[in-house]
Structure formats: C-alpha cells, structure tokens
N, C-alpha and C positions, 0 to 999 in steps of 0.2 A: 504494500500499499504505499504510495508516494505521499510524502508531505513536503510542502514547500514553506519555509519560514523565513521571515524578515525581521531581523532585530535592529533597531534604530535609536539613535540618540545623539548626542554631541560627542565630538572627539574627546577622549579621556574618561568616558563612562564605563568602558570595557564591553562594549557590544561585540566587538570583534573577537575578543578573548572568550566571551560566553559562548559565541557561535562555534568557535574552534573545539572549545570543550564539548558541546553538544553533538558535533560531527564525530568527534573521537570516541564518545559514548556509543554512538551508533554503530560504529565500526567494531568496538568491543564486543557488541551483541550480534555480529555477523552480518549487519546490514551495509548496504552501499551508502556513502555519503560525499557530497562534495560542498565546499564552502567557498564563498567569495566575499569581497569586501570592497567599499568605495567610501571615501570621505573628501571633504572639500579642502582646499589648499591651506586652510588654517590648521588642520590636523586636530589641535586642541581647541574645543569650543564650537568648531563648524559642525554642520550635520554630517553624520556618518551612518553607514548601514553595513549590515553584514548579513548574508543569505546562506541558508544551508537547504539542501535537498537530501532527503533520507528516504530510501526505498529498500524494497526486498530484492529487487531486480537491478539490472544495469541502468546507469544514468549516462545517457549520450549527450544532453544538452546541459552545461554546467550552471546555467543561469536560471534564476526564479523567474517564471513568466506570469503565473497568478498565484500569489502567496495564499496559503491556507490559514496562516497566522501572521500578524503584525504586532511586534511589540514596539511601542514608542515610548521612550524615556525622556522626552522633551515635547513641548507644543510643537515647535518647528519640526520636529521628526513625525509627529502625528499628522500634521498638515500636509507633509510633503510625501510621505511614504505609504498612506493606507489607501490611496485612490484605486489601485488596481487589485485590491484585496478581493478574494472569492466572496460572492455575496452570502454563501454559507460559511465563510470563514470567522475567525474570531480576531478582534481587535482587543490587544491587553495595553492598557495605558497606566503609566506611573502616576497616580493620583497626586502625589506631592509635587510633580512638575509639569502636568498636563492639566490646566484648570478647564479648558473648554473641550467637551467631548465631541468630536466629529460625528456627523449624521450617519450612523452605521447600525445595522440591527442587533448584532451581537458584540457587546462590549464588556469587558471586565476591567474593573478600575481597582488597583491595589497600591497602597502607598509605599512603593518600593524604596525609594530613597529614604524617606523617613523611617521606615523599619530598619534599614541598614545603619542608620545613624543611632536610633533608639535601642535596638536590640543587639547590634553587633558592635557599635561603637565608631564606625566611620562610614562615610558615603561612598568610599572606596568598594565596599562590598555590595553595592546595589546591583551589580551585574550578575552576582552569584545568588542574591535573594530572587532577582528576576528569573534566573535559570531553575531555582527550585520551584517556583510558580508555574513556569512553563511546563516542566516535566509533569507536574501535577495536573494541570490543565489538558495536556495532550496525551499523556501516557506514552509518548514516542519512545523513550527508553525507561528502563526501570530506575527507581530511586537509588537502589545500590550501585548500578553501573554509572550514574551521574556522579556519585560520591567518589568512586574509583577515579573517574575520569578528571574531576576537580582536583583530587589530591596529587594525581600525575603531573598537573599543569601549573599548580600555584606554588609559591616559594615555600619550602618546608616549614618555616617558623609561622606561617599563617594558615597552615592546614585547619587547625582547630577552629579558628574564626570563620574560615571559608564553610566548613561542615555546618557550624551555626547558622550562618547566612542561608545556605541551602534549606536547611529545616525551618527557618523562618518564613522564606519564600513558599515552601511546600504548605506550611500551615495556613498562611495568609490565602493562598488559592483555595484551600478547602473551605475557607469562610466566605469566599468572594461569591 
C-alpha cells in the first residue's frame, strides 16, 4: 500500500531529519522508501519540505505527486504545501505555530512545538514529537521500529529525550 507523505515547516525545525528517520524505519520493516527534500535559499527560517514515499512494492517515481498526509509546522508551510493533498488525506498542523486552519476536510491540530518545550524541554525536539504523532495517526511503521530508527539517527546523549519526545507525540495523537 503506497503512502506519500510531505513534512513541511521552516528550515531548522528538523522536518528533513524526521523524514529520513521515517524512511529508514520503513526500510527496517522490509518496505521500499524514498525520501527527498527542498528548502529555500535561506536554509534556516525559510520554508522547507521533505517528502517520503513508502510502499510494499517498487517505487519508480521518487517524488510525491499527491500526498496522503501533509504535516505543517508553520503557517507559511501550511499555506504553501497542502494545496495538492489527496481529498481523502490528512492535514496535520502544529497548533502552536499554525493559527489559521486551511479549508480542508480532515485536519488534526496538535500543539507539537508547545509539547516539545513543556514535556521534553526544548523546541529542538518538535520534529520527533511530530514523528510520534504521525506514526500513531498513520500506522505506517510500528512504534518499536520508529524508536529504533530514532535511536540510530540522533546523537547518543539525546536518545532518552528523543524517546520521550516520540512518546509525547504518540500520546498527543491518541487524544487528537
């Protein structure tokens, strides 16, 4: 079953890292995955997006055509990147940084950045909070697999905080 996901925000929020971790988790489970990214010339602070395609079969075209899910971590990203979202898809917004909800039928609002600060201690962990939420909402990979993928990718001294961030995101999505 093919899933096309677009994670978007501003440069420095970690959406590219989150997408790489998600793609690696899918590969750990024996699925095919491709990940691509783009960001504005500003790098930090400019709009950025990272896309992941996960499928049980071969992926011949490496770019998302019609995303099944769009995560928007900023208002600018929400406005810019949800337009081609599958009408049956899901728009996930960081309630902390996206005050205006685009007109879309299926929207989940989670205070991702606020939870990262209040529960984990730094906004730096917002991307991992988001990842926990996305895994819960989509079931695209197991929670155990995403934990392993995060642990493989983050600096060793931050593994404990990142595990907490994943759990915070998972729990927030369960209540959303």
